[in-house]
A tleap script that builds the chain and sets N, CA, C and O, in Angstrom:
source leaprc.protein.ff14SB
mol = sequence {
  NMET ASN TRP LEU ASP LYS THR LEU ASN ARG
  GLU ASP GLY VAL THR ALA ILE GLU TYR ALA
  LEU ILE ALA GLY VAL VAL ALA VAL VAL LEU
  ALA ALA THR VAL PRO ALA VAL GLY THR ALA
  LEU VAL PRO ILE PHE GLU SER VAL ALA ALA
  ALA CLEU
}
set mol.1.N position { -25.925 -8.317 -29.911 }
set mol.1.CA position { -24.411 -8.380 -29.946 }
set mol.1.C position { -23.887 -7.128 -29.527 }
set mol.1.O position { -22.897 -7.129 -28.795 }
set mol.2.N position { -24.449 -5.976 -29.914 }
set mol.2.CA position { -24.129 -4.486 -29.478 }
set mol.2.C position { -23.776 -4.653 -28.166 }
set mol.2.O position { -22.611 -4.452 -27.822 }
set mol.3.N position { -24.951 -5.125 -27.075 }
set mol.3.CA position { -25.024 -5.278 -25.782 }
set mol.3.C position { -23.737 -5.969 -25.283 }
set mol.3.O position { -23.096 -5.350 -24.433 }
set mol.4.N position { -23.273 -7.162 -25.692 }
set mol.4.CA position { -22.325 -7.642 -25.570 }
set mol.4.C position { -20.977 -7.169 -25.913 }
set mol.4.O position { -20.020 -7.458 -25.194 }
set mol.5.N position { -20.849 -6.444 -26.998 }
set mol.5.CA position { -19.544 -5.960 -27.152 }
set mol.5.C position { -19.554 -4.886 -26.212 }
set mol.5.O position { -18.476 -5.013 -25.631 }
set mol.6.N position { -20.064 -4.041 -25.795 }
set mol.6.CA position { -20.118 -2.955 -24.855 }
set mol.6.C position { -19.767 -3.446 -23.465 }
set mol.6.O position { -18.776 -2.991 -22.893 }
set mol.7.N position { -20.485 -4.287 -22.948 }
set mol.7.CA position { -20.219 -5.023 -21.911 }
set mol.7.C position { -18.535 -5.743 -21.685 }
set mol.7.O position { -17.762 -5.773 -20.728 }
set mol.8.N position { -18.490 -6.168 -22.829 }
set mol.8.CA position { -16.984 -6.613 -22.655 }
set mol.8.C position { -16.029 -5.756 -22.807 }
set mol.8.O position { -14.861 -5.998 -22.501 }
set mol.9.N position { -16.450 -4.628 -23.315 }
set mol.9.CA position { -15.340 -3.721 -23.755 }
set mol.9.C position { -15.185 -2.464 -22.395 }
set mol.9.O position { -14.533 -1.421 -22.438 }
set mol.10.N position { -15.876 -2.908 -21.451 }
set mol.10.CA position { -16.026 -1.506 -20.631 }
set mol.10.C position { -14.664 -1.677 -19.481 }
set mol.10.O position { -14.285 -2.788 -19.110 }
set mol.11.N position { -14.162 -0.654 -19.110 }
set mol.11.CA position { -13.038 -0.406 -18.570 }
set mol.11.C position { -13.066 0.044 -16.957 }
set mol.11.O position { -12.077 0.357 -16.293 }
set mol.12.N position { -14.423 -0.002 -16.511 }
set mol.12.CA position { -14.715 0.494 -15.393 }
set mol.12.C position { -14.165 -0.763 -14.167 }
set mol.12.O position { -13.636 -0.397 -13.118 }
set mol.13.N position { -14.326 -1.860 -14.408 }
set mol.13.CA position { -13.865 -2.600 -13.379 }
set mol.13.C position { -12.546 -3.059 -13.525 }
set mol.13.O position { -12.082 -3.682 -12.570 }
set mol.14.N position { -11.659 -2.839 -14.776 }
set mol.14.CA position { -10.509 -2.743 -14.712 }
set mol.14.C position { -9.420 -2.009 -13.835 }
set mol.14.O position { -8.410 -2.435 -13.275 }
set mol.15.N position { -10.041 -0.629 -13.924 }
set mol.15.CA position { -9.644 0.741 -13.147 }
set mol.15.C position { -9.668 0.184 -11.591 }
set mol.15.O position { -8.734 0.296 -10.796 }
set mol.16.N position { -11.123 -0.528 -11.298 }
set mol.16.CA position { -10.874 -0.762 -9.971 }
set mol.16.C position { -10.094 -1.708 -9.535 }
set mol.16.O position { -9.666 -1.568 -8.390 }
set mol.17.N position { -9.769 -2.690 -10.161 }
set mol.17.CA position { -9.103 -3.720 -9.869 }
set mol.17.C position { -7.466 -3.219 -10.077 }
set mol.17.O position { -6.653 -4.000 -9.583 }
set mol.18.N position { -7.028 -2.279 -10.600 }
set mol.18.CA position { -5.777 -1.658 -10.683 }
set mol.18.C position { -5.355 -0.883 -9.177 }
set mol.18.O position { -4.289 -0.966 -8.567 }
set mol.19.N position { -6.578 -0.120 -8.831 }
set mol.19.CA position { -6.625 0.390 -7.503 }
set mol.19.C position { -6.337 -0.428 -6.582 }
set mol.19.O position { -5.416 -0.267 -5.781 }
set mol.20.N position { -7.143 -1.428 -6.618 }
set mol.20.CA position { -6.948 -2.632 -5.518 }
set mol.20.C position { -5.790 -3.230 -5.561 }
set mol.20.O position { -5.474 -3.798 -4.516 }
set mol.21.N position { -4.947 -3.296 -6.560 }
set mol.21.CA position { -3.780 -3.716 -6.546 }
set mol.21.C position { -2.514 -3.032 -6.338 }
set mol.21.O position { -1.423 -3.567 -6.142 }
set mol.22.N position { -2.730 -2.014 -6.390 }
set mol.22.CA position { -1.922 -0.689 -5.935 }
set mol.22.C position { -2.058 -0.663 -4.329 }
set mol.22.O position { -1.079 -0.683 -3.583 }
set mol.23.N position { -3.186 -0.623 -3.961 }
set mol.23.CA position { -3.567 -0.631 -2.465 }
set mol.23.C position { -2.728 -1.826 -1.917 }
set mol.23.O position { -2.009 -1.749 -0.921 }
set mol.24.N position { -2.887 -2.848 -2.621 }
set mol.24.CA position { -2.384 -4.074 -2.094 }
set mol.24.C position { -0.647 -4.034 -1.848 }
set mol.24.O position { -0.014 -4.483 -0.893 }
set mol.25.N position { -0.225 -3.440 -2.884 }
set mol.25.CA position { 1.147 -3.429 -2.911 }
set mol.25.C position { 1.703 -2.362 -1.838 }
set mol.25.O position { 2.739 -2.545 -1.199 }
set mol.26.N position { 0.886 -1.235 -1.725 }
set mol.26.CA position { 1.341 -0.391 -0.734 }
set mol.26.C position { 1.186 -0.928 0.551 }
set mol.26.O position { 2.088 -0.730 1.366 }
set mol.27.N position { 0.119 -1.624 0.895 }
set mol.27.CA position { -0.105 -2.350 2.006 }
set mol.27.C position { 1.272 -3.161 2.600 }
set mol.27.O position { 1.802 -3.069 3.707 }
set mol.28.N position { 1.663 -4.043 1.345 }
set mol.28.CA position { 2.642 -4.840 1.860 }
set mol.28.C position { 4.086 -4.182 2.097 }
set mol.28.O position { 4.929 -4.692 2.835 }
set mol.29.N position { 4.255 -3.091 1.447 }
set mol.29.CA position { 5.531 -2.283 1.493 }
set mol.29.C position { 5.464 -1.913 2.823 }
set mol.29.O position { 6.378 -2.163 3.609 }
set mol.30.N position { 4.360 -1.288 3.160 }
set mol.30.CA position { 4.393 -0.813 4.507 }
set mol.30.C position { 4.588 -1.805 5.810 }
set mol.30.O position { 5.318 -1.593 6.778 }
set mol.31.N position { 3.886 -2.746 5.615 }
set mol.31.CA position { 3.960 -3.921 6.508 }
set mol.31.C position { 5.367 -4.540 6.682 }
set mol.31.O position { 5.574 -5.214 7.691 }
set mol.32.N position { 6.577 -4.316 5.559 }
set mol.32.CA position { 7.516 -4.804 5.356 }
set mol.32.C position { 8.380 -3.821 6.154 }
set mol.32.O position { 9.180 -4.184 7.016 }
set mol.33.N position { 8.162 -2.577 5.809 }
set mol.33.CA position { 9.114 -1.358 6.579 }
set mol.33.C position { 8.940 -1.015 7.741 }
set mol.33.O position { 9.929 -1.115 8.467 }
set mol.34.N position { 7.864 -0.576 8.258 }
set mol.34.CA position { 7.418 -0.238 9.636 }
set mol.34.C position { 8.400 -1.018 10.681 }
set mol.34.O position { 9.280 -0.502 11.370 }
set mol.35.N position { 8.102 -2.110 10.635 }
set mol.35.CA position { 8.951 -2.967 11.893 }
set mol.35.C position { 10.385 -2.436 11.613 }
set mol.35.O position { 10.931 -1.717 12.449 }
set mol.36.N position { 10.904 -2.721 10.640 }
set mol.36.CA position { 12.575 -2.231 10.386 }
set mol.36.C position { 12.774 -0.819 10.724 }
set mol.36.O position { 13.774 -0.485 11.360 }
set mol.37.N position { 11.730 0.197 10.274 }
set mol.37.CA position { 12.137 1.454 10.589 }
set mol.37.C position { 11.985 2.007 12.311 }
set mol.37.O position { 12.548 2.974 12.823 }
set mol.38.N position { 11.105 1.103 12.901 }
set mol.38.CA position { 10.576 1.126 14.292 }
set mol.38.C position { 11.791 0.550 15.022 }
set mol.38.O position { 12.244 1.162 15.989 }
set mol.39.N position { 12.318 -0.550 14.623 }
set mol.39.CA position { 13.404 -0.852 15.314 }
set mol.39.C position { 14.941 -0.205 15.513 }
set mol.39.O position { 15.716 -0.228 16.469 }
set mol.40.N position { 15.034 0.450 14.014 }
set mol.40.CA position { 16.350 1.467 13.904 }
set mol.40.C position { 15.868 2.746 14.655 }
set mol.40.O position { 16.737 3.458 15.158 }
set mol.41.N position { 14.651 3.074 14.764 }
set mol.41.CA position { 14.478 4.548 15.696 }
set mol.41.C position { 14.540 4.342 17.364 }
set mol.41.O position { 14.590 5.321 18.109 }
set mol.42.N position { 14.532 3.131 17.808 }
set mol.42.CA position { 14.427 2.675 19.286 }
set mol.42.C position { 15.451 3.313 19.936 }
set mol.42.O position { 15.177 4.125 20.820 }
set mol.43.N position { 16.718 3.049 19.605 }
set mol.43.CA position { 18.222 3.443 19.810 }
set mol.43.C position { 18.059 5.217 20.017 }
set mol.43.O position { 18.269 5.766 21.098 }
set mol.44.N position { 17.675 5.905 18.839 }
set mol.44.CA position { 17.483 7.383 18.758 }
set mol.44.C position { 16.441 7.776 19.968 }
set mol.44.O position { 16.752 8.654 20.772 }
set mol.45.N position { 15.442 7.220 20.037 }
set mol.45.CA position { 14.526 7.883 20.974 }
set mol.45.C position { 15.122 7.423 22.362 }
set mol.45.O position { 15.073 8.346 23.176 }
set mol.46.N position { 15.608 6.398 22.808 }
set mol.46.CA position { 16.016 6.059 24.116 }
set mol.46.C position { 17.366 7.257 24.494 }
set mol.46.O position { 17.736 7.647 25.602 }
set mol.47.N position { 17.840 7.591 23.246 }
set mol.47.CA position { 19.050 8.407 23.545 }
set mol.47.C position { 18.561 9.779 24.018 }
set mol.47.O position { 19.143 10.416 24.896 }
set mol.48.N position { 17.417 10.212 23.361 }
set mol.48.CA position { 16.924 11.334 23.398 }
set mol.48.C position { 16.079 11.290 24.745 }
set mol.48.O position { 15.942 12.288 25.453 }
set mol.49.N position { 15.596 10.207 25.003 }
set mol.49.CA position { 14.867 10.155 26.606 }
set mol.49.C position { 16.176 10.155 27.803 }
set mol.49.O position { 16.049 10.531 28.969 }
set mol.50.N position { 17.237 9.714 27.266 }
set mol.50.CA position { 18.224 9.809 28.479 }
set mol.50.C position { 18.895 11.177 28.583 }
set mol.50.O position { 19.533 11.586 29.553 }
set mol.51.N position { 18.680 11.759 27.556 }
set mol.51.CA position { 19.494 13.384 27.488 }
set mol.51.C position { 18.324 13.944 28.076 }
set mol.51.O position { 18.906 14.673 28.880 }
set mol.52.N position { 17.244 14.134 28.262 }
set mol.52.CA position { 16.209 14.921 28.686 }
set mol.52.C position { 16.134 14.410 30.326 }
set mol.52.O position { 15.298 14.897 31.087 }
savepdb mol mol.pdb
quit
């Protein structure tokens, strides 16, 4: 019973799951914002290219 209690109370797997969830949220945020930022920067780069 002592082995079972230790196994069920381990937190190593929980930490790995937390890191995976954080990485997933960051990936979703990046995927959502990069296209919007890219399209907003196009006119800026075009004006710089025209000035050069």
